[in-house]
C-alpha positions in Angstrom: 50.1 19.0 4.6 49.8 15.5 3.1 47.6 14.5 6.1 45.1 17.4 5.5 45.0 16.6 1.8 44.3 12.9 2.5 41.5 13.8 5.0 40.0 16.3 2.5 40.0 13.6 -0.2 38.3 11.2 2.2 35.7 13.7 3.1 35.0 14.4 -0.6 34.7 10.7 -1.3 32.3 10.3 1.6 30.1 13.1 0.3 30.1 11.7 -3.2 29.2 8.3 -1.9 26.3 9.8 0.1 25.0 11.7 -2.9 25.3 8.5 -5.1 23.4 6.5 -2.5 20.7 9.2 -2.4 20.3 9.0 -6.2 20.1 5.2 -6.1 17.5 5.2 -3.3 15.4 7.9 -5.0 15.5 5.9 -8.2 14.1 2.8 -6.4 11.0 4.7 -5.4 10.3 5.7 -9.0 10.9 2.2 -10.3 8.6 0.6 -7.7 5.7 2.7 -9.0 6.1 1.5 -12.5 6.6 -2.2 -11.8 3.9 -2.4 -9.0 1.4 -4.4 -11.1 4.1 -7.0 -11.7 3.8 -8.0 -8.0 0.0 -8.8 -8.2 -2.1 -11.3 -10.1 -3.6 -9.5 -13.1 -6.7 -11.8 -13.2 -7.5 -11.4 -9.5 -10.3 -8.9 -10.0 -11.8 -10.0 -13.3 -14.8 -11.6 -11.7 -15.4 -9.1 -9.0 -18.6 -7.1 -9.1 -18.7 -3.4 -8.3 -19.7 -3.9 -4.6 -16.8 -6.3 -4.1 -14.4 -4.0 -5.9 -15.5 -1.1 -3.7 -14.7 -2.9 -0.5 -11.4 -4.2 -1.9 -10.3 -0.8 -3.0 -11.1 0.7 0.4 -9.1 -2.1 2.1 -6.2 -1.7 -0.2 -6.2 2.1 0.3 -6.1 1.6 4.1 -3.3 -0.9 3.9 -1.3 1.4 1.6 -1.7 4.2 4.1 -0.7 2.0 7.0 2.5 0.8 5.2 3.3 4.4 4.2 3.1 5.4 7.9 5.3 2.5 8.9 7.8 3.4 6.3 7.8 7.1 7.3 8.2 6.1 11.0 11.1 3.7 10.2 12.9 6.4 8.3 13.1 8.7 11.3 15.4 6.2 13.2 19.1 5.4 12.7 19.5 3.7 9.3 15.8 4.2 8.8 15.9 4.3 5.0 17.5 0.9 4.9 15.1 -0.5 7.5 12.1 1.0 5.7 13.2 -0.6 2.4 13.9 -4.0 3.8 10.9 -4.3 6.1 8.1 -2.6 4.2 8.9 -1.8 0.6 8.0 -5.2 -0.9 4.6 -5.3 0.8 4.0 -1.7 -0.2 4.8 -2.4 -3.9 2.6 -5.5 -3.8 -0.4 -3.6 -2.3 0.1 -0.7 -4.7 0.0 -3.2 -7.6 -3.2 -4.8 -6.3 -4.7 -1.4 -5.9 -3.8 -0.4 -9.4 -5.4 -3.6 -10.8 -8.5 -3.1 -8.7 -8.8 0.4 -10.0 -8.4 -0.8 -13.6 -11.2 -3.4 -13.0 -13.3 -0.6 -11.4 -13.0 1.5 -14.5 -13.6 -1.3 -16.9 -16.8 -2.3 -15.1 -17.9 1.4 -15.1 -18.5 1.2 -11.3 -19.6 4.2 -9.2 -19.0 4.9 -5.6 -21.9 4.1 -3.2 -23.2 7.4 -1.7 -22.3 7.6 2.0 -26.0 8.2 3.0 -27.5 5.5 0.7 -30.2 3.4 2.3 -28.9 0.0 3.3 -30.2 -3.0 1.3 -33.4 -4.6 2.4 -32.9 -6.3 5.7 -33.0 -10.1 5.6 -36.2 -11.2 7.4 -35.5 -12.5 10.9 -37.0 -15.7 12.2 -39.7 -14.8 14.8 -38.7 -15.5 18.3 -40.3 -18.7 19.5 -41.3 -18.6 23.1 -41.5 -21.8 25.1 -44.9 -23.0 25.9 -46.0 -22.2 29.5 -45.5 -25.0 32.0 -48.7 -26.6 33.4 
């Protein structure tokens, strides 16, 4: 009877530890969203114009999506949550911080998205081809 009580107590402690770990890890995700700008240079985008900000925002969105996919993939393996946190979380938080600062600069500059079917800017004139003189 004492052995079964001891194993039941161990099982309860293990379940409690898993629940506590779940709360701790879920809390980390929320904290990383609020401190993300702390991982990026706040003055980085001050001198960017709208065209530069548009390209930067697209690149940051692509990098964020890439890191999220890598984190999701890592979490499917054994010990995946730990691997995901150790391998990708810092980069993810830094990119999210940069994206938030780029979005802030976008709004403060009152930028607008370039329409997808907009005509490209005037082409730079090309140098005319110079043909070699015919041999005599």
